[in-house]
N, C-alpha and C positions, 0 to 999 in steps of 0.2 A: 636663310643670312647670318652669320656668327656676331655680328656686329656691324651692326651701320655705321658707326662714329668709327671703327678701325676704316671701314674700305672709304668712307670718307676721305678723314687724312691722307690715305694712301693715296688718292684718285689727284688727293689735292699737292703730293709732296712731286708725286712724278711730271703732271702739268706744271707745276712750277720751277722743276729743271729743264722741261722742254723752253721755256718762255725764258731762260736765261739765252739761247742763244740767241746769236744777232741775227737779224736781218743781213740781206746784203746791200738793201738802200739803206740811206746814212737817215733818212727824214722816215724810217716806216720802223713800227718800234710794236715785240709782242704785249697785250694783255691780254691779263685772264679775268675771270669770271666765274665767283663758287657764287652759288643758289644753295646753300648747306640746307635747306629747309624744304627745299623741295626736289635735291638731289640732282641738281643740273650742274654742268660744269665744261668752260670753257676755256680756249684758247683761239684767238685773233692776231693776227695785224694789221697796224692800222696806221695809218699818215698820209703820204703825197709823196708824188714821183712826179718832178714836175708842178704842171696845174689837174692833175689828173688826182682826185682822192682812193685810198685805196680801204676798202677793208675786204680782209679775205682770212675766213676761216678756215683755221686748222685742226684742230681737235675737237669734239664737240661728246662728254660723257656725258651716260645718266643712270642712276641705280632705280631701278623701276621693282620693286615685289623682291625678290632676292636673289636678284640680278642685275649684273653688268650690264648697258649696252655701251658699245661702242660705235655710235649714229653716225659719226664722221673723224676720219684718219688722212688729210692731205698732206701728210707726210714727205719729205725727200725719201725718197728710198732706201738712203745709204742710213739712214738712222736706226737704232735700237727697237723692232717693231712692237709696238704700241702695244699690240693685241696679245701678245705672248708678257710683256711685264702685267698687263689687266689677269691675265690668265693665272699668272704665279703668284699673287697676292694668295695669303692665308690670313687668316685667323691665328691671332698668338696665342 
């Protein structure tokens, strides 16, 4: 992999854009977890729907060795395909 920091920053930027999109529920928000030392990146929804707690992972991306792994992609089908975004990343 050309530059681990470059790919880490790209993944963080992409997930941050996805996190800005709002959930349909007012008491549910998008949260990001970036473990840049171990190269794990997650987007999930957390909050409450009435008396029910919501914890719903949306996207999980790992960098392992020289590969980017899209471990989970639970986006709505109408959004731009994350797999294509990750595939299109190139080192500068």
